[in-house]
PDB file with one MODEL, atoms N, CA, C and O in Angstrom:
MODEL        1
ATOM      1  N   MET A   1      12.110   4.912 -11.154  1.00  0.00           N
ATOM      2  CA  MET A   1      11.336   5.869 -10.412  1.00  0.00           C
ATOM      3  C   MET A   1      11.994   7.236 -10.627  1.00  0.00           C
ATOM      4  O   MET A   1      13.216   7.367 -10.563  1.00  0.00           O
ATOM      5  N   VAL A   2      11.189   8.214 -10.874  1.00  0.00           N
ATOM      6  CA  VAL A   2      11.666   9.580 -11.049  1.00  0.00           C
ATOM      7  C   VAL A   2      11.299  10.357  -9.788  1.00  0.00           C
ATOM      8  O   VAL A   2      10.134  10.400  -9.393  1.00  0.00           O
ATOM      9  N   LEU A   3      12.296  10.964  -9.164  1.00  0.00           N
ATOM     10  CA  LEU A   3      12.075  11.731  -7.941  1.00  0.00           C
ATOM     11  C   LEU A   3      11.752  13.182  -8.258  1.00  0.00           C
ATOM     12  O   LEU A   3      12.055  13.677  -9.343  1.00  0.00           O
ATOM     13  N   LYS A   4      11.145  13.845  -7.311  1.00  0.00           N
ATOM     14  CA  LYS A   4      10.866  15.267  -7.458  1.00  0.00           C
ATOM     15  C   LYS A   4      12.179  16.040  -7.536  1.00  0.00           C
ATOM     16  O   LYS A   4      13.195  15.601  -6.997  1.00  0.00           O
ATOM     17  N   PRO A   5      12.157  17.185  -8.204  1.00  0.00           N
ATOM     18  CA  PRO A   5      13.373  18.008  -8.260  1.00  0.00           C
ATOM     19  C   PRO A   5      13.831  18.378  -6.840  1.00  0.00           C
ATOM     20  O   PRO A   5      13.020  18.738  -5.987  1.00  0.00           O
ATOM     21  N   GLY A   6      15.126  18.284  -6.612  1.00  0.00           N
ATOM     22  CA  GLY A   6      15.685  18.630  -5.315  1.00  0.00           C
ATOM     23  C   GLY A   6      15.831  17.462  -4.359  1.00  0.00           C
ATOM     24  O   GLY A   6      16.471  17.600  -3.317  1.00  0.00           O
ATOM     25  N   VAL A   7      15.248  16.301  -4.691  1.00  0.00           N
ATOM     26  CA  VAL A   7      15.369  15.117  -3.839  1.00  0.00           C
ATOM     27  C   VAL A   7      16.555  14.298  -4.342  1.00  0.00           C
ATOM     28  O   VAL A   7      16.636  13.977  -5.527  1.00  0.00           O
ATOM     29  N   ALA A   8      17.467  13.964  -3.443  1.00  0.00           N
ATOM     30  CA  ALA A   8      18.674  13.245  -3.826  1.00  0.00           C
ATOM     31  C   ALA A   8      18.393  11.766  -4.054  1.00  0.00           C
ATOM     32  O   ALA A   8      17.522  11.184  -3.406  1.00  0.00           O
ATOM     33  N   ARG A   9      19.128  11.169  -4.969  1.00  0.00           N
ATOM     34  CA  ARG A   9      19.016   9.736  -5.278  1.00  0.00           C
ATOM     35  C   ARG A   9      19.909   8.956  -4.317  1.00  0.00           C
ATOM     36  O   ARG A   9      20.976   8.484  -4.709  1.00  0.00           O
ATOM     37  N   THR A  10      19.494   8.820  -3.101  1.00  0.00           N
ATOM     38  CA  THR A  10      20.330   8.181  -2.090  1.00  0.00           C
ATOM     39  C   THR A  10      19.738   6.871  -1.605  1.00  0.00           C
ATOM     40  O   THR A  10      18.581   6.546  -1.870  1.00  0.00           O
ATOM     41  N   ARG A  11      20.561   6.136  -0.893  1.00  0.00           N
ATOM     42  CA  ARG A  11      20.136   4.880  -0.274  1.00  0.00           C
ATOM     43  C   ARG A  11      19.040   5.140   0.758  1.00  0.00           C
ATOM     44  O   ARG A  11      18.123   4.333   0.912  1.00  0.00           O
ATOM     45  N   ASP A  12      19.137   6.268   1.464  1.00  0.00           N
ATOM     46  CA  ASP A  12      18.116   6.621   2.464  1.00  0.00           C
ATOM     47  C   ASP A  12      16.757   6.875   1.821  1.00  0.00           C
ATOM     48  O   ASP A  12      15.725   6.507   2.384  1.00  0.00           O
ATOM     49  N   ALA A  13      16.750   7.496   0.657  1.00  0.00           N
ATOM     50  CA  ALA A  13      15.488   7.730  -0.052  1.00  0.00           C
ATOM     51  C   ALA A  13      14.869   6.400  -0.474  1.00  0.00           C
ATOM     52  O   ALA A  13      13.657   6.216  -0.373  1.00  0.00           O
ATOM     53  N   ALA A  14      15.701   5.478  -0.945  1.00  0.00           N
ATOM     54  CA  ALA A  14      15.207   4.157  -1.337  1.00  0.00           C
ATOM     55  C   ALA A  14      14.634   3.421  -0.134  1.00  0.00           C
ATOM     56  O   ALA A  14      13.575   2.799  -0.226  1.00  0.00           O
ATOM     57  N   ARG A  15      15.334   3.491   0.992  1.00  0.00           N
ATOM     58  CA  ARG A  15      14.858   2.830   2.212  1.00  0.00           C
ATOM     59  C   ARG A  15      13.502   3.398   2.632  1.00  0.00           C
ATOM     60  O   ARG A  15      12.609   2.643   3.017  1.00  0.00           O
ATOM     61  N   ALA A  16      13.343   4.714   2.562  1.00  0.00           N
ATOM     62  CA  ALA A  16      12.077   5.353   2.945  1.00  0.00           C
ATOM     63  C   ALA A  16      10.934   4.889   2.036  1.00  0.00           C
ATOM     64  O   ALA A  16       9.816   4.676   2.505  1.00  0.00           O
ATOM     65  N   ILE A  17      11.209   4.737   0.760  1.00  0.00           N
ATOM     66  CA  ILE A  17      10.178   4.283  -0.178  1.00  0.00           C
ATOM     67  C   ILE A  17       9.795   2.834   0.118  1.00  0.00           C
ATOM     68  O   ILE A  17       8.612   2.493   0.136  1.00  0.00           O
ATOM     69  N   PHE A  18      10.787   1.991   0.347  1.00  0.00           N
ATOM     70  CA  PHE A  18      10.506   0.590   0.682  1.00  0.00           C
ATOM     71  C   PHE A  18       9.683   0.494   1.968  1.00  0.00           C
ATOM     72  O   PHE A  18       8.735  -0.287   2.039  1.00  0.00           O
ATOM     73  N   GLU A  19      10.039   1.279   2.975  1.00  0.00           N
ATOM     74  CA  GLU A  19       9.306   1.244   4.244  1.00  0.00           C
ATOM     75  C   GLU A  19       7.865   1.716   4.070  1.00  0.00           C
ATOM     76  O   GLU A  19       6.946   1.135   4.647  1.00  0.00           O
ATOM     77  N   ALA A  20       7.669   2.760   3.283  1.00  0.00           N
ATOM     78  CA  ALA A  20       6.313   3.261   3.044  1.00  0.00           C
ATOM     79  C   ALA A  20       5.478   2.215   2.297  1.00  0.00           C
ATOM     80  O   ALA A  20       4.299   2.034   2.601  1.00  0.00           O
ATOM     81  N   CYS A  21       6.069   1.543   1.343  1.00  0.00           N
ATOM     82  CA  CYS A  21       5.355   0.496   0.610  1.00  0.00           C
ATOM     83  C   CYS A  21       5.010  -0.675   1.529  1.00  0.00           C
ATOM     84  O   CYS A  21       3.915  -1.231   1.443  1.00  0.00           O
ATOM     85  N   ASN A  22       5.932  -1.046   2.397  1.00  0.00           N
ATOM     86  CA  ASN A  22       5.681  -2.160   3.317  1.00  0.00           C
ATOM     87  C   ASN A  22       4.557  -1.849   4.290  1.00  0.00           C
ATOM     88  O   ASN A  22       3.805  -2.743   4.679  1.00  0.00           O
ATOM     89  N   ARG A  23       4.438  -0.586   4.685  1.00  0.00           N
ATOM     90  CA  ARG A  23       3.366  -0.191   5.606  1.00  0.00           C
ATOM     91  C   ARG A  23       2.000  -0.163   4.938  1.00  0.00           C
ATOM     92  O   ARG A  23       0.997  -0.500   5.567  1.00  0.00           O
ATOM     93  N   SER A  24       1.950   0.233   3.681  1.00  0.00           N
ATOM     94  CA  SER A  24       0.639   0.512   3.081  1.00  0.00           C
ATOM     95  C   SER A  24       0.177  -0.467   2.003  1.00  0.00           C
ATOM     96  O   SER A  24      -0.964  -0.372   1.553  1.00  0.00           O
ATOM     97  N   LEU A  25       1.022  -1.398   1.578  1.00  0.00           N
ATOM     98  CA  LEU A  25       0.634  -2.316   0.511  1.00  0.00           C
ATOM     99  C   LEU A  25       0.603  -3.763   0.996  1.00  0.00           C
ATOM    100  O   LEU A  25       1.323  -4.136   1.922  1.00  0.00           O
ATOM    101  N   ALA A  26      -0.234  -4.560   0.363  1.00  0.00           N
ATOM    102  CA  ALA A  26      -0.245  -5.997   0.639  1.00  0.00           C
ATOM    103  C   ALA A  26       1.076  -6.602   0.171  1.00  0.00           C
ATOM    104  O   ALA A  26       1.745  -6.036  -0.693  1.00  0.00           O
ATOM    105  N   SER A  27       1.451  -7.736   0.731  1.00  0.00           N
ATOM    106  CA  SER A  27       2.758  -8.321   0.446  1.00  0.00           C
ATOM    107  C   SER A  27       2.966  -8.628  -1.040  1.00  0.00           C
ATOM    108  O   SER A  27       4.084  -8.505  -1.542  1.00  0.00           O
ATOM    109  N   TYR A  28       1.913  -9.024  -1.743  1.00  0.00           N
ATOM    110  CA  TYR A  28       2.082  -9.339  -3.155  1.00  0.00           C
ATOM    111  C   TYR A  28       2.162  -8.094  -4.042  1.00  0.00           C
ATOM    112  O   TYR A  28       2.495  -8.205  -5.222  1.00  0.00           O
ATOM    113  N   LYS A  29       1.864  -6.913  -3.497  1.00  0.00           N
ATOM    114  CA  LYS A  29       1.926  -5.670  -4.262  1.00  0.00           C
ATOM    115  C   LYS A  29       3.185  -4.856  -3.976  1.00  0.00           C
ATOM    116  O   LYS A  29       3.426  -3.845  -4.636  1.00  0.00           O
ATOM    117  N   ARG A  30       3.980  -5.274  -3.019  1.00  0.00           N
ATOM    118  CA  ARG A  30       5.134  -4.484  -2.586  1.00  0.00           C
ATOM    119  C   ARG A  30       6.213  -4.389  -3.650  1.00  0.00           C
ATOM    120  O   ARG A  30       6.393  -5.291  -4.468  1.00  0.00           O
ATOM    121  N   VAL A  31       6.916  -3.282  -3.615  1.00  0.00           N
ATOM    122  CA  VAL A  31       8.034  -3.040  -4.506  1.00  0.00           C
ATOM    123  C   VAL A  31       9.220  -3.844  -3.984  1.00  0.00           C
ATOM    124  O   VAL A  31       9.539  -3.781  -2.797  1.00  0.00           O
ATOM    125  N   ARG A  32       9.872  -4.596  -4.860  1.00  0.00           N
ATOM    126  CA  ARG A  32      11.019  -5.402  -4.431  1.00  0.00           C
ATOM    127  C   ARG A  32      12.337  -4.856  -4.952  1.00  0.00           C
ATOM    128  O   ARG A  32      13.405  -5.194  -4.441  1.00  0.00           O
ATOM    129  N   ARG A  33      12.256  -4.013  -5.967  1.00  0.00           N
ATOM    130  CA  ARG A  33      13.457  -3.330  -6.440  1.00  0.00           C
ATOM    131  C   ARG A  33      13.033  -2.041  -7.122  1.00  0.00           C
ATOM    132  O   ARG A  33      11.966  -1.964  -7.730  1.00  0.00           O
ATOM    133  N   LEU A  34      13.882  -1.034  -7.010  1.00  0.00           N
ATOM    134  CA  LEU A  34      13.591   0.237  -7.664  1.00  0.00           C
ATOM    135  C   LEU A  34      14.879   0.861  -8.131  1.00  0.00           C
ATOM    136  O   LEU A  34      15.965   0.556  -7.639  1.00  0.00           O
ATOM    137  N   GLU A  35      14.727   1.742  -9.094  1.00  0.00           N
ATOM    138  CA  GLU A  35      15.879   2.454  -9.630  1.00  0.00           C
ATOM    139  C   GLU A  35      15.477   3.905  -9.852  1.00  0.00           C
ATOM    140  O   GLU A  35      14.412   4.197 -10.395  1.00  0.00           O
ATOM    141  N   PHE A  36      16.347   4.799  -9.422  1.00  0.00           N
ATOM    142  CA  PHE A  36      16.135   6.218  -9.659  1.00  0.00           C
ATOM    143  C   PHE A  36      16.804   6.562 -10.983  1.00  0.00           C
ATOM    144  O   PHE A  36      18.015   6.401 -11.134  1.00  0.00           O
ATOM    145  N   ALA A  37      16.018   7.033 -11.931  1.00  0.00           N
ATOM    146  CA  ALA A  37      16.562   7.348 -13.251  1.00  0.00           C
ATOM    147  C   ALA A  37      15.640   8.311 -13.978  1.00  0.00           C
ATOM    148  O   ALA A  37      14.495   8.525 -13.581  1.00  0.00           O
ATOM    149  N   GLU A  38      16.159   8.881 -15.040  1.00  0.00           N
ATOM    150  CA  GLU A  38      15.342   9.670 -15.946  1.00  0.00           C
ATOM    151  C   GLU A  38      14.794   8.713 -16.989  1.00  0.00           C
ATOM    152  O   GLU A  38      15.539   7.898 -17.534  1.00  0.00           O
ATOM    153  N   LEU A  39      13.515   8.799 -17.270  1.00  0.00           N
ATOM    154  CA  LEU A  39      12.885   7.893 -18.214  1.00  0.00           C
ATOM    155  C   LEU A  39      13.017   8.422 -19.641  1.00  0.00           C
ATOM    156  O   LEU A  39      12.839   9.617 -19.878  1.00  0.00           O
ATOM    157  N   PRO A  40      13.332   7.530 -20.603  1.00  0.00           N
ATOM    158  CA  PRO A  40      13.388   7.966 -22.004  1.00  0.00           C
ATOM    159  C   PRO A  40      11.972   8.260 -22.498  1.00  0.00           C
ATOM    160  O   PRO A  40      11.054   7.467 -22.287  1.00  0.00           O
ATOM    161  N   LYS A  41      11.809   9.389 -23.146  1.00  0.00           N
ATOM    162  CA  LYS A  41      10.471   9.799 -23.593  1.00  0.00           C
ATOM    163  C   LYS A  41      10.468  10.144 -25.075  1.00  0.00           C
ATOM    164  O   LYS A  41      11.491  10.497 -25.661  1.00  0.00           O
ATOM    165  N   THR A  42       9.279  10.029 -25.660  1.00  0.00           N
ATOM    166  CA  THR A  42       9.087  10.406 -27.060  1.00  0.00           C
ATOM    167  C   THR A  42       8.926  11.920 -27.143  1.00  0.00           C
ATOM    168  O   THR A  42       8.922  12.615 -26.127  1.00  0.00           O
ATOM    169  N   ILE A  43       8.795  12.409 -28.351  1.00  0.00           N
ATOM    170  CA  ILE A  43       8.597  13.844 -28.552  1.00  0.00           C
ATOM    171  C   ILE A  43       7.311  14.312 -27.882  1.00  0.00           C
ATOM    172  O   ILE A  43       7.244  15.432 -27.376  1.00  0.00           O
ATOM    173  N   SER A  44       6.293  13.460 -27.879  1.00  0.00           N
ATOM    174  CA  SER A  44       5.019  13.841 -27.283  1.00  0.00           C
ATOM    175  C   SER A  44       4.989  13.642 -25.763  1.00  0.00           C
ATOM    176  O   SER A  44       3.985  13.953 -25.122  1.00  0.00           O
ATOM    177  N   GLY A  45       6.078  13.127 -25.181  1.00  0.00           N
ATOM    178  CA  GLY A  45       6.168  12.999 -23.730  1.00  0.00           C
ATOM    179  C   GLY A  45       5.807  11.640 -23.173  1.00  0.00           C
ATOM    180  O   GLY A  45       5.772  11.468 -21.954  1.00  0.00           O
ATOM    181  N   LYS A  46       5.535  10.663 -24.036  1.00  0.00           N
ATOM    182  CA  LYS A  46       5.211   9.315 -23.561  1.00  0.00           C
ATOM    183  C   LYS A  46       6.503   8.555 -23.247  1.00  0.00           C
ATOM    184  O   LYS A  46       7.545   8.812 -23.849  1.00  0.00           O
ATOM    185  N   ILE A  47       6.423   7.632 -22.314  1.00  0.00           N
ATOM    186  CA  ILE A  47       7.591   6.842 -21.923  1.00  0.00           C
ATOM    187  C   ILE A  47       7.888   5.813 -23.015  1.00  0.00           C
ATOM    188  O   ILE A  47       6.992   5.111 -23.483  1.00  0.00           O
ATOM    189  N   ARG A  48       9.164   5.735 -23.413  1.00  0.00           N
ATOM    190  CA  ARG A  48       9.588   4.789 -24.446  1.00  0.00           C
ATOM    191  C   ARG A  48       9.884   3.442 -23.789  1.00  0.00           C
ATOM    192  O   ARG A  48      11.017   3.163 -23.398  1.00  0.00           O
ATOM    193  N   ARG A  49       8.862   2.626 -23.678  1.00  0.00           N
ATOM    194  CA  ARG A  49       8.976   1.325 -23.007  1.00  0.00           C
ATOM    195  C   ARG A  49       9.914   0.389 -23.742  1.00  0.00           C
ATOM    196  O   ARG A  49      10.571  -0.440 -23.113  1.00  0.00           O
ATOM    197  N   VAL A  50       9.992   0.500 -25.063  1.00  0.00           N
ATOM    198  CA  VAL A  50      10.883  -0.347 -25.850  1.00  0.00           C
ATOM    199  C   VAL A  50      12.327  -0.118 -25.410  1.00  0.00           C
ATOM    200  O   VAL A  50      13.087  -1.072 -25.245  1.00  0.00           O
ATOM    201  N   ASP A  51      12.701   1.141 -25.221  1.00  0.00           N
ATOM    202  CA  ASP A  51      14.063   1.453 -24.775  1.00  0.00           C
ATOM    203  C   ASP A  51      14.320   0.909 -23.376  1.00  0.00           C
ATOM    204  O   ASP A  51      15.415   0.418 -23.099  1.00  0.00           O
ATOM    205  N   LEU A  52      13.339   0.988 -22.498  1.00  0.00           N
ATOM    206  CA  LEU A  52      13.496   0.452 -21.137  1.00  0.00           C
ATOM    207  C   LEU A  52      13.686  -1.064 -21.168  1.00  0.00           C
ATOM    208  O   LEU A  52      14.516  -1.603 -20.436  1.00  0.00           O
ATOM    209  N   ARG A  53      12.924  -1.745 -22.007  1.00  0.00           N
ATOM    210  CA  ARG A  53      13.060  -3.202 -22.120  1.00  0.00           C
ATOM    211  C   ARG A  53      14.447  -3.590 -22.641  1.00  0.00           C
ATOM    212  O   ARG A  53      15.052  -4.543 -22.151  1.00  0.00           O
ATOM    213  N   LYS A  54      14.947  -2.852 -23.632  1.00  0.00           N
ATOM    214  CA  LYS A  54      16.286  -3.136 -24.180  1.00  0.00           C
ATOM    215  C   LYS A  54      17.355  -2.926 -23.112  1.00  0.00           C
ATOM    216  O   LYS A  54      18.278  -3.732 -22.989  1.00  0.00           O
ATOM    217  N   LEU A  55      17.237  -1.856 -22.348  1.00  0.00           N
ATOM    218  CA  LEU A  55      18.200  -1.576 -21.284  1.00  0.00           C
ATOM    219  C   LEU A  55      18.205  -2.692 -20.245  1.00  0.00           C
ATOM    220  O   LEU A  55      19.269  -3.145 -19.823  1.00  0.00           O
ATOM    221  N   GLU A  56      17.017  -3.136 -19.831  1.00  0.00           N
ATOM    222  CA  GLU A  56      16.921  -4.217 -18.839  1.00  0.00           C
ATOM    223  C   GLU A  56      17.463  -5.529 -19.395  1.00  0.00           C
ATOM    224  O   GLU A  56      18.130  -6.270 -18.672  1.00  0.00           O
ATOM    225  N   ALA A  57      17.194  -5.829 -20.644  1.00  0.00           N
ATOM    226  CA  ALA A  57      17.701  -7.061 -21.247  1.00  0.00           C
ATOM    227  C   ALA A  57      19.223  -7.040 -21.306  1.00  0.00           C
ATOM    228  O   ALA A  57      19.870  -8.053 -21.037  1.00  0.00           O
ATOM    229  N   ALA A  58      19.796  -5.895 -21.656  1.00  0.00           N
ATOM    230  CA  ALA A  58      21.259  -5.773 -21.704  1.00  0.00           C
ATOM    231  C   ALA A  58      21.863  -5.935 -20.313  1.00  0.00           C
ATOM    232  O   ALA A  58      22.905  -6.572 -20.162  1.00  0.00           O
ATOM    233  N   ARG A  59      21.222  -5.367 -19.304  1.00  0.00           N
ATOM    234  CA  ARG A  59      21.722  -5.512 -17.933  1.00  0.00           C
ATOM    235  C   ARG A  59      21.635  -6.948 -17.452  1.00  0.00           C
ATOM    236  O   ARG A  59      22.551  -7.440 -16.792  1.00  0.00           O
ATOM    237  N   ARG A  60      20.534  -7.628 -17.777  1.00  0.00           N
ATOM    238  CA  ARG A  60      20.390  -9.032 -17.372  1.00  0.00           C
ATOM    239  C   ARG A  60      21.461  -9.899 -18.022  1.00  0.00           C
ATOM    240  O   ARG A  60      21.996 -10.806 -17.385  1.00  0.00           O
ATOM    241  N   ASP A  61      21.776  -9.623 -19.287  1.00  0.00           N
ATOM    242  CA  ASP A  61      22.814 -10.391 -19.976  1.00  0.00           C
ATOM    243  C   ASP A  61      24.175 -10.200 -19.326  1.00  0.00           C
ATOM    244  O   ASP A  61      24.968 -11.139 -19.252  1.00  0.00           O
ATOM    245  N   LYS A  62      24.448  -8.987 -18.853  1.00  0.00           N
ATOM    246  CA  LYS A  62      25.732  -8.692 -18.210  1.00  0.00           C
ATOM    247  C   LYS A  62      25.709  -8.934 -16.702  1.00  0.00           C
ATOM    248  O   LYS A  62      26.746  -8.869 -16.041  1.00  0.00           O
ATOM    249  N   ASP A  63      24.513  -9.215 -16.159  1.00  0.00           N
ATOM    250  CA  ASP A  63      24.331  -9.443 -14.724  1.00  0.00           C
ATOM    251  C   ASP A  63      24.845  -8.251 -13.907  1.00  0.00           C
ATOM    252  O   ASP A  63      25.645  -8.406 -12.985  1.00  0.00           O
ATOM    253  N   GLU A  64      24.362  -7.054 -14.276  1.00  0.00           N
ATOM    254  CA  GLU A  64      24.773  -5.845 -13.557  1.00  0.00           C
ATOM    255  C   GLU A  64      23.559  -5.032 -13.152  1.00  0.00           C
ATOM    256  O   GLU A  64      22.452  -5.237 -13.649  1.00  0.00           O
ATOM    257  N   ARG A  65      23.795  -4.101 -12.236  1.00  0.00           N
ATOM    258  CA  ARG A  65      22.744  -3.201 -11.748  1.00  0.00           C
ATOM    259  C   ARG A  65      22.998  -1.792 -12.246  1.00  0.00           C
ATOM    260  O   ARG A  65      24.098  -1.441 -12.673  1.00  0.00           O
ATOM    261  N   GLY A  66      21.930  -0.990 -12.176  1.00  0.00           N
ATOM    262  CA  GLY A  66      22.067   0.416 -12.506  1.00  0.00           C
ATOM    263  C   GLY A  66      22.783   1.158 -11.388  1.00  0.00           C
ATOM    264  O   GLY A  66      22.915   0.642 -10.278  1.00  0.00           O
ATOM    265  N   GLU A  67      23.238   2.349 -11.676  1.00  0.00           N
ATOM    266  CA  GLU A  67      23.994   3.140 -10.695  1.00  0.00           C
ATOM    267  C   GLU A  67      23.162   3.436  -9.448  1.00  0.00           C
ATOM    268  O   GLU A  67      23.682   3.387  -8.333  1.00  0.00           O
ATOM    269  N   HIS A  68      21.902   3.737  -9.622  1.00  0.00           N
ATOM    270  CA  HIS A  68      21.017   4.066  -8.497  1.00  0.00           C
ATOM    271  C   HIS A  68      19.900   3.032  -8.368  1.00  0.00           C
ATOM    272  O   HIS A  68      18.737   3.391  -8.186  1.00  0.00           O
ATOM    273  N   GLU A  69      20.250   1.761  -8.462  1.00  0.00           N
ATOM    274  CA  GLU A  69      19.271   0.680  -8.348  1.00  0.00           C
ATOM    275  C   GLU A  69      19.400   0.023  -6.970  1.00  0.00           C
ATOM    276  O   GLU A  69      20.502  -0.299  -6.527  1.00  0.00           O
ATOM    277  N   TYR A  70      18.277  -0.166  -6.311  1.00  0.00           N
ATOM    278  CA  TYR A  70      18.260  -0.742  -4.963  1.00  0.00           C
ATOM    279  C   TYR A  70      17.268  -1.883  -4.932  1.00  0.00           C
ATOM    280  O   TYR A  70      16.197  -1.795  -5.532  1.00  0.00           O
ATOM    281  N   TRP A  71      17.613  -2.951  -4.240  1.00  0.00           N
ATOM    282  CA  TRP A  71      16.735  -4.098  -4.062  1.00  0.00           C
ATOM    283  C   TRP A  71      16.326  -4.176  -2.614  1.00  0.00           C
ATOM    284  O   TRP A  71      17.072  -3.754  -1.731  1.00  0.00           O
ATOM    285  N   LEU A  72      15.156  -4.708  -2.360  1.00  0.00           N
ATOM    286  CA  LEU A  72      14.654  -4.854  -0.995  1.00  0.00           C
ATOM    287  C   LEU A  72      15.615  -5.680  -0.137  1.00  0.00           C
ATOM    288  O   LEU A  72      15.762  -5.421   1.057  1.00  0.00           O
ATOM    289  N   ASP A  73      16.265  -6.666  -0.742  1.00  0.00           N
ATOM    290  CA  ASP A  73      17.212  -7.518  -0.007  1.00  0.00           C
ATOM    291  C   ASP A  73      18.445  -6.745   0.464  1.00  0.00           C
ATOM    292  O   ASP A  73      19.163  -7.226   1.341  1.00  0.00           O
ATOM    293  N   ASP A  74      18.710  -5.557  -0.097  1.00  0.00           N
ATOM    294  CA  ASP A  74      19.853  -4.736   0.331  1.00  0.00           C
ATOM    295  C   ASP A  74      19.654  -4.159   1.727  1.00  0.00           C
ATOM    296  O   ASP A  74      20.617  -3.736   2.367  1.00  0.00           O
ATOM    297  N   PHE A  75      18.421  -4.140   2.200  1.00  0.00           N
ATOM    298  CA  PHE A  75      18.122  -3.497   3.486  1.00  0.00           C
ATOM    299  C   PHE A  75      17.810  -4.510   4.501  1.00  0.00           C
ATOM    300  O   PHE A  75      17.531  -4.167   5.650  1.00  0.00           O
TER     301      PHE A  75
ENDMDL
END
């Protein structure tokens, strides 16, 4: 998730997003984990999904989380 400029990547921001999703979305649509990060983009501005998949696969292999990654179970 990319935040607006000036919004801090904090645990409180993650909690607020989870709470807003829980109020307005059906249980099967709710966000269960999120990460605040800058997305890799191509020259034309499209998101490089291949790079995101590689990053997630590497993290799963090492069983680690991102620096600003939060799971619903953390709250």
